[in-house]
N, C-alpha and C positions, 0 to 999 in steps of 0.2 A: 472396532475402534470407535470412541465417541469424543466430541467437543464438550468438555465439562463446563468450560466458561471463556469469555473474552471480556477484556477490560482495556480502556485506552487512558492515556495522558497526553495533554497538551501543555506547550510553554504558556507562561502566564500572561505572555503579550499578545493581544489580540487587536487587530485593527481592521476597520471598514475598508472596502475596496476604494472607496474615494481618497481615504487617507493614504494608502499605499501609492496610488497613482500620483497623489500631489508630491509625495517624497520623491518618487522617481522623476518627475518632471523638474523638480528643483535640483535634483542631483546631476542630470544630465544637461540642464540649461539650455544653452544655444546649439549644443552637440546635435540635437535631433531636429532634423529639418521640418518634420512634419508632427507636432505634439497631437494634433487631431487623431492621426492614425493610431498612436499609442492608446489614446482614450478609447478610441473604437475597438481595438483589440481586446482591451480589459473587458469592455461591455459585452464583447462577443462570446467570452468564456463563462458568463453567467455566474460568477463567483460573488457573494455578497461580502465575505471577509475571510481573514485568514490568520492564524496564529504564526507568530515568528519566534525563532529560538531566542533572540536577543531584541533589546528596546529598539526602536526604528532608528534612534539616533547613532546607535554604536555601529551600524554597518559602514558608515564612511571609513571607520578606523581599520577595517579588514582589507588592508592594502596588499596582502600577500596570501597565497594558498595556505601557508603554515599558519597564519593567524586564523583563518576561517576554520581550518581543520582542528585547531587547538580548542576553539569555541565549540565545534561538533562533538569533539569528545567529551568536553565538561556537560554540556546540555543532554547529550545522549545518554549519559550515565544517569543524570537526574531523571528524565522523562521515562528512560527504560525501566529504571528500578522501581519507579511508581506503578507503571503499567502491569510489570509482573507481579508486584505485590497485589494490585487490585484484582488481577485474574486469580490468584491463588485464594484471595480471601473470598471471591464469589464461589469457588469451587469447593471450599472448606478444607484446603490443602495448606501446607505450610512449606517453607523454603526448603526443608529437609526432605521432603517428598519427591523433589524434581531429581529425576534419573538422567534426562537428556535435556540440553539446552540449544535450541536452534536460534540463530540471530541472523536477521538479514537487514541490509541497507545498501543504497547505492549512492549515498550523499556524503560519506566521510570514511576514511580510513584509520585503522589503529592496530598496532602490534605492541603488546598483546591486544587482542580482540576485544570489542565490547563486552561479550559474554564472559571472558576472563575477568574483566575488571567488576563485572557484576557478581562474580562468585565472591570477591572479597567484600564489595559494598553491600550485598544482601546476606552474606553468611551461608551461601549454598555449600552443600557437601563437597569436599576435595576430590570426591569420586565421581562428580557429575561429568557425563560425557558432553563435550562441547562441539558444536557445528556451526563454525561461522560461514555465511554465504554472503557473497558480493557479486554484483554484476546483473542480477536479474531483473532489477527495476520493478516497474509496475506489476509485473508477473509474480513477484515473490511472496505476495500475500497468500495467494491461493496455492501456489507451488510450495511454499512453507508448510501449510496445514498438510498437504499431501505427502511431504516427506516425514513430517512427525508422525502422520498415521501410519505411514510405511514402517517407522521405528516400533511403535507399539503394537503392529500387527507381529512382528517378531518377539517382542517382549510383553505380552498381555497383562501382565501384573505390575507394569511399570508407568511412569508419567513422563511425558515430554511436554516442554514448553516452548512454543515458537515466539519469539520477540522480533517485531518490526520497528525500527526507528528511522524515521526519514526527516531530515532537517533541509529541505530544498531551498530555503532561503540563502543558506550559507554557500551555495553554489552559483548563485547570480554573478554573471560577468559583466561588471559595471561599464567596461569599454566595448561591449558587444552590441551593436545597434541592428543586428540582423533580426528578421521577422521571427525565427524560432525563439531566440532569446527574449524578444519583446512580448511574445506569447507566454513564455514561462514565467515571467515576472508578474503576469497577472492570473496564471492558473495554478502554480504549485504553492502548496503550504506546508507546515511543520507539524509533527506529532509522532506518536508511538502507540502500538497496541501490542497486547501479549494473548496467546491463545493457550489454554490447557487441553492437552489431548490425553486421553487415558486408554488403555487397553481393556479388552472385554473382561478380563478377571477383576477389575476395579468396579467398586460400587457406584462411583459418581455418574449422574444422570448427564443427558445430553444428546443432540443429534448424533446418529451414527453415521460414519463415514464409510459408504457403502464401496466407492471405487474412485480413482482418479484416472486423468488422461492428459498427458503432455503431447503438444504437436509442435514441430519445428518446421518452419517455412523456409526451404533452402534458398541461398543468395538474396537474404533480405536484411543484411546486417546494418545497412544505411538508413533503414525505416526509423529507428529510434535508438538512442544511446548516448554515449558522451565520446567527445574528442578530448584527450587529457594533455594538458600542455603545462608550462611554468605557471600559468595563472590558475590552474585547477581544472573544474570540470566545465567544459563547453557544451552545450546541448546539441544533440543530433535529433531533429524532430521533422520528419517528412510530412508532407500534405497527403501522402499515402495511407496513412494510419487508417482513416475510416474505410478507405478501398479495402484495406486488408480485412477489416471485419466483415464487410459486405461479401467479398470474395470466398472467405475461408470459414468463418465462424459456424454458419448454419450447417455446413456439411459436416464439420467436426462434432457439432452438438448432436446432430441426428444420428450419426454412426455410433457415438458413445452411448446415447440413450437406448439405441436399438439393441446393444449388446445386453441391456438390462431389462429388455421387454418393455420400454417406456418410450413415450413420445413426448414432445414439447408441451402438449396439453395436459400431461400429468404433472408438471412441475408447479408447485403450489407458491414457492418463493424463488425468486432470480436475485442472486447475491452477486452483482456485477460491479467491476471496479469502474469508478466514475472518472474514465479518461477524458472526457471533455464533452461539451455538447454534439459535436459532430460525430464523435464516436458512439455516443448513447443513441443518437437518432439512428445511425447505421444499424446499431444492434436491434432496436425497435422494429425497424422495417424488415430486416433480413430474416429475422427470428419469427416476424409477425405476432409479436407480443400483444397481450390484451393490454388495455388502458390500464395505467396505474401500476403495471408490472414492475416498472423500475423507479417507482416514487422514492423509496428509501435511498437509492444510489443519486437521483436528482437533489434530494435534499442535503445529502452529504456533500455534494459539488458545491451547492450554494452556500452552505454554512461555513465549510472549512476548506473548500478548493481540493485539488488533487494532491493527495499525501503519497504519491507513488505506491510502494508495497503495503503502506499502512492502510490505505483507503478501503480496500474491499474488506478488511477485518473490522473496520468501523461499521460497515453495513452489515456484516455477519452479526456483530454485537447487538445492533438494532433488531434483527430478525429473532435473536434469541430472547430478546426482552419480550418480543410479542410473536411466539412461534405459531405455526399452522397447527391443527389438529394432528394428534398422533397417527402415524402410518403415512403421513404426507411427505413429498418429496421437495428438496431443493438443490439447486444448482448454483455453485460458486464458479464464477468465470472471470479470468483476467488475460490480457495480453500485453506483451512487452519486449525488450530487447532480444533479438535473436534474429527475425522476428517470430514470435511463437505464442502459443496460448496455453492455458492451463485449465482443466475442469475438475471440479470435485463434486461428486454426487452425495447428497445428504438425504437421510431418512430420519423424521422427527419422531 
């Protein structure tokens, strides 16, 4: 199984972090008793700017979850379609070549699902097999690549596409002044990415998916996720997330690599989800990574923020644009609601 290509798509509306902070301060007005605290939280996440699904002035009109979700469906179709076409163009394939379409999101809901809507929008084959996934959150970029690879392992002459669309700005709870929600307003951004995965019988080039590993940590459901109510998605974001990285990830990685006679020192490219500064520092320290190992991940965080499942795919795209020497290994890693981790071993 090989990753033939990755392409991204962003909404047209990009704002510097200072602009977003000013808009939040104006919207909350006197409701927030400590505006300096909000500014500090935004500074701490080390995000320089983010894309938004809508022009910033339109968010005040999203007074119901229904309105926000309608916007999600419209924009998700737009950016999702651009991402899929971009990935196909890079791989030299066309819409008629897609045999299976996996789609993932945690920021909006639709029935028919997003992938079904894209069958019409892009003109995909009516025989395409669709697999919509919801609820994996930040984990789903790596997990989706793994599941698409599982598919083409069984059908080595076929093509699977993974599409991730996350429009996090449409989930912001305007009346929630809790610390997790305030952090979310500074950390998460919007965008999409698509990955083309091909079986061994296809001629398209790209890194080989050697293996994948899913690890679930029991009784950790409240570490990360959503509380869902009449107002939509309210974030659950525990301060334990960096601790989960420090406690579990090194053992998971070492055991996974050992099964393939590898060590951490054998990994030439670390393709990590940019969960946030504390999470990345915990990764660097616990895995004892060399200086610069997560530079692409840090850059993605600074430039566009955390895009949930889409983010690790942006890092993967950057790695494919400048791959290591043939025969080198890469490791995709992401953690998310469950709480759990997903590892994908690549050989370039």
